C-alpha positions in Angstrom: 0.3 0.1 0.0 3.1 2.2 0.6 4.2 1.8 -2.9 2.6 4.5 -4.4 3.4 7.2 -2.4 7.2 5.9 -2.5 6.6 6.4 -6.6 5.2 9.9 -5.8 8.0 11.1 -3.5 10.9 9.2 -6.0 9.3 11.5 -8.7 9.1 14.6 -6.9 12.6 14.0 -5.6 13.9 13.7 -9.4 12.1 16.9 -10.5 13.5 19.1 -7.7 16.9 17.2 -8.5 16.0 17.8 -12.4 15.2 21.9 -11.7 18.2 22.6 -9.3 20.3 20.8 -12.2 18.8 22.7 -15.3 19.3 25.9 -13.1 22.6 24.9 -12.3 23.5 24.0 -16.0 21.6 27.1 -17.1 23.3 29.6 -15.1 27.0 30.4 -16.7 29.9 29.7 -14.2 33.2 31.0 -14.5 36.0 28.2 -13.6 36.3 29.3 -10.1 32.4 29.4 -9.9 31.4 33.0 -10.1 28.4 33.7 -11.9 29.1 35.0 -15.6 26.7 37.5 -17.0 26.8 35.8 -20.4 26.9 32.7 -21.6 29.5 33.1 -24.3 33.1 33.9 -23.4 33.7 36.7 -25.8 30.7 38.7 -24.7 31.5 38.1 -20.5 34.8 39.7 -21.2 33.2 42.9 -23.2 31.1 43.4 -20.2 33.8 42.9 -17.7 35.6 45.5 -19.7 32.7 48.0 -20.0 32.4 47.9 -16.5 36.0 49.2 -16.2 35.2 52.1 -18.2 33.3 54.9 -17.5 30.1 54.5 -19.4 27.1 56.5 -18.4 24.2 54.3 -16.6 21.8 54.5 -19.8 24.7 53.4 -21.8 25.8 50.6 -20.1 22.2 49.6 -19.9 22.2 49.7 -23.7 25.3 48.0 -24.0 23.9 45.2 -21.8 20.7 44.9 -24.1 22.9 45.0 -27.3 25.3 41.8 -25.6 22.1 40.2 -25.1 20.6 40.1 -28.5 24.1 39.2 -29.9 24.1 35.8 -27.1 20.7 35.1 -28.5 21.5 35.1 -32.4 24.8 33.7 -31.6 23.0 30.5 -30.1 20.5 30.2 -32.2 23.1 30.3 -34.8 25.1 27.2 -33.1 21.9 25.3 -33.4 21.6 26.0 -36.9 25.2 25.0 -37.7 24.8 21.6 -36.2 21.7 21.1 -38.2 23.8 22.2 -41.3 21.7 25.2 -42.2 24.5 27.9 -42.3 26.2 26.1 -45.3 27.8 29.2 -47.0 28.6 31.0 -43.6 26.3 33.7 -44.3 24.8 34.0 -41.2 28.5 33.7 -39.2 29.5 36.5 -41.2 26.7 38.6 -40.2 27.3 37.9 -36.5 30.9 38.7 -36.6 29.7 41.7 -38.2 27.4 42.7 -35.7 30.1 41.8 -32.6 32.5 44.4 -34.7 30.0 47.0 -34.8 28.8 46.5 -31.0 32.7 47.0 -30.1 33.0 50.1 -32.2 29.7 51.7 -31.1 30.8 51.6 -27.5 34.7 52.4 -28.2 35.8 49.0 -27.3 37.7 48.0 -30.9 40.9 49.7 -30.0 40.6 52.5 -32.4 40.0 56.0 -31.3 36.3 57.3 -32.8 36.1 61.0 -33.2 32.4 60.3 -34.1 29.9 61.3 -31.3 29.2 58.2 -29.7 27.5 59.5 -26.3 23.6 60.9 -27.5 21.7 61.5 -24.4 18.2 61.1 -24.9 17.0 62.2 -21.7 17.6 65.6 -22.5 15.0 65.4 -25.6 12.7 68.4 -23.6 15.9 70.9 -23.0 16.1 72.1 -26.4 18.8 74.8 -26.8 20.1 77.6 -29.4 23.3 75.5 -29.6 21.7 72.2 -30.7 23.6 70.3 -33.6 23.1 67.1 -34.9 26.7 67.2 -36.6 25.0 67.0 -40.3 24.9 70.4 -42.0 21.7 69.0 -43.8 19.8 68.4 -40.5 20.9 71.4 -38.8 19.3 73.7 -41.6 16.3 71.7 -41.6 16.2 71.6 -37.6 16.8 75.6 -37.8 14.2 76.1 -40.4 11.6 74.0 -38.0 12.6 75.8 -35.0 11.8 79.4 -36.9 8.9 78.6 -38.5 6.3 78.8 -35.8 4.6 75.7 -37.2 5.2 73.5 -34.2 4.3 73.7 -30.4 6.4 72.8 -27.6 5.3 69.2 -27.3 5.8 68.6 -31.1 8.9 70.2 -31.2 10.1 67.5 -28.5 8.5 65.0 -30.8 10.9 66.3 -33.8 13.8 66.7 -32.0 13.4 62.7 -31.0 12.9 62.1 -34.7 16.4 64.2 -35.7 18.0 62.4 -32.8 17.0 59.2 -34.3 17.8 59.8 -37.7 21.7 61.1 -36.3 21.8 57.7 -34.5 20.9 55.5 -37.3 23.5 57.6 -39.7 26.0 56.8 -36.7 25.4 53.3 -37.0 25.5 53.5 -40.8 28.9 55.0 -40.6 29.8 51.9 -37.8 28.8 49.5 -40.2 30.7 50.9 -43.3 33.8 51.0 -41.3 33.5 47.8 -39.8 33.0 45.9 -42.8 35.5 48.2 -44.6 38.4 47.2 -41.9 37.1 43.5 -41.5 36.9 42.9 -45.0 40.9 42.8 -45.5 40.9 40.7 -42.5 39.1 38.0 -43.8 40.1 38.1 -47.3 41.6 34.6 -46.8 38.7 33.6 -45.3 36.6 34.4 -47.7 38.7 33.6 -50.8 38.9 30.0 -49.7 35.1 29.9 -50.4 33.7 28.6 -53.6 33.1 31.1 -56.5 29.2 31.7 -56.2 29.7 31.3 -52.3 32.2 33.9 -51.9 30.3 36.3 -53.8 27.2 35.6 -52.0 28.6 36.4 -48.8 30.2 39.5 -50.3 27.3 40.9 -51.8 25.5 39.9 -48.5 27.8 42.6 -46.9 27.2 45.3 -49.1 23.3 44.9 -49.5 23.0 45.5 -45.5 25.0 48.9 -46.3 22.7 49.5 -49.7 19.4 48.7 -47.3 20.6 51.1 -44.4 21.5 53.7 -46.8 17.9 53.6 -48.4 16.6 54.0 -44.9 18.6 56.9 -44.3 17.4 58.4 -47.2 13.5 57.8 -46.6 14.2 58.8 -43.2 15.6 62.4 -44.4 13.2 62.9 -46.7 10.4 62.3 -44.1 12.0 64.7 -41.9 12.5 67.3 -44.6 8.4 67.1 -45.5 7.6 67.6 -41.6 10.0 70.5 -41.6 8.2 71.8 -44.5 4.5 70.7 -43.9 4.5 70.1 -39.9 2.8 67.1 -38.1 0.3 65.4 -40.0 -3.0 65.5 -37.7 -3.5 61.8 -38.3 0.0 60.8 -37.3 -0.4 56.9 -36.2 2.6 56.8 -33.9 4.8 59.3 -31.8 8.2 57.5 -31.3 11.0 57.7 -34.1 11.7 53.7 -34.1 7.9 52.8 -33.8 7.6 55.3 -36.8 10.6 54.0 -39.1 8.8 50.5 -38.6 5.4 51.6 -39.5 6.9 53.4 -42.9 8.6 50.5 -43.7 5.6 48.2 -43.2 3.4 50.8 -46.1 6.2 50.2 -48.2 6.3 46.5 -47.8 2.9 45.9 -50.2 1.2 44.3 -47.7 -2.5 43.9 -47.5 -5.1 46.0 -45.7 -5.7 43.2 -43.1 -1.9 42.7 -42.5 -1.4 46.1 -42.5 -4.0 46.8 -39.4 -2.8 43.3 -37.6 0.8 45.2 -37.9 -0.5 48.4 -36.5 -2.1 47.4 -33.3 1.1 45.3 -32.7 3.1 48.7 -33.4 1.0 50.3 -30.9 1.7 47.7 -28.3 5.4 48.0 -29.2 5.4 51.9 -28.8 4.0 51.2 -24.9 7.2 49.1 -24.5 9.4 51.6 -25.8 8.0 54.6 -23.6 8.1 52.5 -20.6 11.8 51.5 -21.4 12.4 55.5 -22.0 10.8 55.8 -18.7 13.3 53.4 -16.5 16.4 55.1 -18.5 15.0 58.7 -16.8 14.9 56.7 -13.5 17.9 55.0 -13.9 19.9 58.5 -14.4 18.1 60.2 -11.6 18.8 57.3 -9.0 22.5 57.4 -10.4 22.7 60.9 -9.5 21.1 60.6 -6.4 23.3 57.6 -5.6 26.6 59.8 -6.3 25.2 62.4 -4.1 24.8 60.2 -1.1 28.3 58.9 -1.9 29.2 62.4 -1.1 28.2 62.6 2.0 29.3 59.6 3.1 26.2 57.9 5.5 27.0 54.4 4.9 23.6 53.0 5.8 21.7 55.6 3.3 24.6 55.1 0.4 23.9 50.7 1.0 19.9 51.7 0.5 20.5 53.7 -2.6 23.1 51.4 -4.3 20.5 48.5 -3.8 17.8 50.8 -5.3 19.9 51.6 -8.0 21.0 48.3 -8.5 17.6 47.4 -9.2 16.4 49.9 -11.4 19.5 49.2 -13.4 18.8 45.4 -13.8 15.0 46.4 -14.7 16.1 48.6 -17.6 18.6 46.1 -19.0 16.0 43.5 -19.3 13.2 45.6 -20.6 16.2 47.2 -23.1 16.7 43.6 -24.2 12.7 42.6 -24.6 12.2 45.8 -26.4 15.0 45.4 -28.9 14.0 41.7 -29.2 10.4 43.0 -30.1 12.3 45.4 -32.5 14.4 42.9 -34.1 11.3 40.4 -34.7 9.0 43.1 -36.0 11.7 43.9 -38.6 12.3 40.6 -39.6 8.2 40.2 -40.0 7.8 43.2 -42.0 10.7 42.3 -44.2 9.8 38.6 -44.8 5.8 39.5 -45.3 7.0 42.0 -47.6 9.1 39.6 -49.8 6.5 37.0 -49.9 4.2 39.4 -51.4 6.4 40.5 -53.7 7.4 37.2 -55.2 3.6 36.6 -55.3 
């Protein structure tokens, strides 16, 4: 009669052990038993290096999100490779490019970057006469918009976010172009070892990335020029630049009305996620400023409480940043895939 109880107890015990074992396996640790932030060694090394650098809290949080996306993509690629689904090495080459772009973006590629890396999105409300977007065309448009009298204070805030977004996209394009030009020679022998058609495909893929990004930049600039000239449309669907960019891409993708309506609803949810992440970034910056102030006073108990609060906000901001970037990646892939399917019909 006691046998069923014994079986249940054994099953429960095995389940608990399995759960503990899974957590132990899934939580990466170093050789000395210390918890690692990332499963992939090179990403953990980058993160440790970043912690020794004087990155702003928001920028450090952004780096963490970028590294998490890179980790996800690399782990997925390893599965593809095992299944023989990346025979031409296209995905591997793209991952290597993405990693090099991250290093360059955060000043860890060993090259002194004269381009501006620190863009403070938290000061979008603080519009000053001396604002510059490091591009004469953008500066000219911005000054024209400021003096046109067409925009309310709230609209000027939205417009500045769009200009800042375009500046950031231009910077990302320049980094990608620089990364490709520098790594192309480094990997020349590796690419040359590939068979003829495969070699051409890999090289074409590199430059098609640049071509697509340049096309997006041109379309983004035309949108800014139109808004600066005509003002915001009364039926504007979205406020956040990243969401607007996705929506404009969707409208160009030859999707059906039903598909656009469905995507519009998904983009509204995504915009809420973007705005929530921006709010946490602001809270992170404020929490860091308060922590610095408390540290200057020297009250250990007060410092401990503020450090714990700052750590909690930093972790939440990193987590939300990863989810937001993954969602954006999924939406972008979805739009590209569905657009391609329509064009093939």
